[in-house]
C-alpha positions, 0 to 999 in steps of 0.5 A: 515526398512520397507517402511511403517515405514517412512509414519507412523512415519511422520503421528505420528510426525504431530499428536503429533506436531499438536499444531504447524502443524495445524496453519501452514497448515491452513496458507498454505491453506488460502494462496493457496486459496487467490492466486488461487482466484486472479489468476482465476479472473485476468485470466478470459476472461470475464474481457475483456468485461468490461470498464476499463478492462486493469487497472482492470487486471493490478491491479489484476495481481499486487495483484497476484504477491504480494501474491506470493512473500508474500507466498514465504517469509512467508512460509519459515519463518514459516517453519524455526520456525517449524524446530527450535521447532523440532530440539530437537526431531530430535536430539533425533531420531539420538541419538536413532539410526536413521541415517540422511538418515532415518530422511530425509525420515521422513521429506520427507513424512511429507512434502508430507502429509502436502503439499498434504493436503494443496494443496488439500483443498486449491485448492478445497476451492479456486474453491468454493469461487472464483465465490463468490469473483468474484461476490463481485468484480463485485458488487464493480465495479458496472458493468452491463456486464453479463458473466460466471465465468470460473476457468481456467486450467492456474490458477490451474497449476500456483498455483500447480507450485508455492506452489509445488516449495515452499514446495520442497524448504522448504524440501530441506532447512530442509534436508540441515539443518538436514544433516549438524548438529550433534546430539548434535546441533539438541538436543540443537538447540531449545535453541539457543539464550539464551545468553543475547545479548549485547547492540549495541549502534551504531546500535540502533542510526542508527535505530533511525536515519533511523526511524526519517528520514523516519518520517520527510520525510513523515510528511514534504512532500508538494505535491503528486509528492514529495510523489511519489518520496519519498514514497519508500525511506521513507518506506525503511528507516522506515522498516530498522529503525523498525528492528534495533530499535526492535533488538538493540534499545529495548535491549539498553533501557532495559540495561539502565533500568537495570543500574538504581539500584533503579528501577531495584532492585524491585521485579516486575521490576527485573523479568520483565526486566531480562525476557525481555532481555533474548533472546531478539534478537530472539524475536525482529525480530518476533516483528518487523515482527508483527509491519511491517505487522500490519502497512501494514494492517492498511494503505492498508485497510484505503486507499482503503476504503477511495478511495471506499467511496469517489469514487463519489467525485473522479469522480466529481473532475476528470470529473466535465463536461461530456466531456472535451478536452485538446489540446496542440499546437492548433491554433485558427483555430484548436480550432474553428474546435473542437468546430464545431465538437462538435456542428455538431455531436450533431445536427446529433445525436439529442443531446443537448450540454449544459454548453459549455465553453473553455479557452486558457492557458499556463502552466509552471512548476515553483519553488515558493520562497516566492512571486516569481515564478522561471522560470529557475533552476526549482527544479523538486522535489519541482515543482509547476504548474502555469496556465496563462490566459488572463482576457478576456478569464477569463471573457468569461468563468466566465461571469464576466467583470473584468479589469486589467492593464498591471502591475496587475494580478489576482491569482486563488488560487486552494488549498493554499493562496498566501498571498502576495501583489505582485508576481514576475515571471521571471524578472517582478513584478506584483501587485496582484489585487485580489486573487480568490478562485475557483477550477472551472478553473482547466484544469486537476488535474496537477495543484492541484497535484503540489500545483499550482496557476492560474495567470490571465494577462491583455493580451496574449502578456505578457504571451508570453513574460514570456513563451519565457523567461522561455527557455528550460528544464522543461519549453519548452517556447512554446508561443502557448496557450494550450486549454481546452474545457468542456461541457455537453450533453443530450440524451439517453445512446445509442445515447450518446455512438454513439456520444462519439465514433464519437467525438473520430474518428473526433478528431483522424482525426484532429491529423492525419492531424496535426503532431504537434497537441495533442488532448485528449478527455475524457468522464465521462462515460468511465472515471468513469467506468475505475475509478470504476474498478481501485478503486474497484480492489484496495479495493479488493486487499487491503482487500485481502492483509490486510487479508493476513498480518493479518493472518501472524500477527496472526500466528507469535503471536501464534508461538511466544506465543508457543515459549515463553511458552516452553522457559519460562516454566523451567525458571519460575519453577526455580523462584518458587523454589527460593521463588516466589509465583505462583501469583507473577510468573503469574503477572511477566509473564503477565507484560512481554507478555503484554509489548512485544506483544502490543509494535508492535501495538503501534509502528505500530500506530505511523508509520501510524500517521507519514505516514498520511500526505504522504498517503493523498498526494498520495490519491490526485493523485486519486483525493481524496482531502477529508482528513477528510474522510481519518482520519475517515477511518484510525481511524476506521481501527485502532480501529477494528484492535486493537480489533482483535489484542487484541482478538488474543492475549487473545486467544494465551495467553491461550496457553502460560499459559497452557504451562508454567503451 
């Protein structure tokens, strides 16, 4: 055969199968653009000039890795669909006389053409929109750093290597599949899966148990620490449960309906149920993919939008004062030295220190059982943080004049009510003289994350005795109180920046002079810049991944509609031949595809509802305690996604109806 035969045949095949190839190539192009954009931005040297550059680059590189993993999985998945639809065509070629090596050459040229077009347009598109995406990211971060965007050679080369490898691997897979199949297998390969599947009750039960367990873990989690520990386990359980329930649970349910003779032997039920059982195992995997991708879209966009909208609240929660110093193992002399540094350097820089306060406290990890805080045998999976301080220190900070007897305490309730008249700590019991609802004494977010309490005692001696009784393990039994210093400062920005740098240097000198001392100085300007960089990059990545998952969902729905159309065409022609009217057939079709394709959306919304409590706790880790904001963002995301999903379904259903006729 002439060498020109194979390229011409490849072009003809792509053109004739445009209904399947065009969406596939568009997906490749969009995925290439997204990867190149993320790679170009994360590798841009100008990022190093920004505050929070380390966290920003880390998040962007994480997004780049997620897109790469997704590209490998999804492009292999869509390629397998293309090959399944083309097996009959390749089998016909074989029967007509083409050898496997000839078909291999045709597949090679098809891969070269589709890869070249996808990579060419993808890299060009990525080059054109990378700068726009970079400007959007800078706008989200609200940085005033001025630098030029550079499209690096490394970004282009990594894109070519990744997607060139993916296309090469799909070609090898196609050649291997074609090479090991005989012409009859190829000719009828597209019809595999027509045998009615059996109802595997045990597998369906396992799927139900996995999903229910994941739901229970998400709904009952009590603290952010627990949420972090249980998150990936719950996600894995729900994913496994979703696949098992779609593959076997849906079949089991349909079998139950089929056994109900009164229900089943009605015209509309008979055709719908028998049609949905038909090849359900194959369909169920695609529907489970749609469900999981839809859940990913909803959660990633809802959480990142919530964080971005609530960013000012996050900054206020994490940095209520302009400057704060947390110190461990500091003596009274060390505390006085830190205080002197704050005021002396302020005076040198002509800065006015305002709202200065400090307090000493002891922090212990405990497990709460009713009114008792257990100091020994602390369960790290159910740990709370407690902050102990003296009434004199509390009065100094709050400007009050409260008194306590040795057997009395105040409970500072940060997030939840204590609701007991007495509290037992170790082997000592105290009367709760007052429960104070106040967040202003939180030294950091640890107390809030661990659902803890502040406990105010009559004197430091009692606190020291409790700490000594705590022993080792989670609690180190240290008797030296920790220290928190907070204050604001007034001055022009340039002077404040110099003052901040000087404070860091002075505190670092103190650390070098005292081996056991720990000091952490945080300032709102640097902290908020890092926070904005992290949260904005999370939003950027969240939207990117959301769009990527949405694109995958759209393509799976489209391919599923085409697949269902070709497989149902002959079946519904038979139905018309045995007496069903065209209207009855169309009604049956509509009933099936509505049920099948909207089931993943309904289940995805159930997954999001079950995950809401756990996701709220994870948002606490960022300092976002506004659950109402998360509710609004989640509901809004679901509504918008449902509208897009319905639009996609309506458009792809037209293709289905055209095929079925």
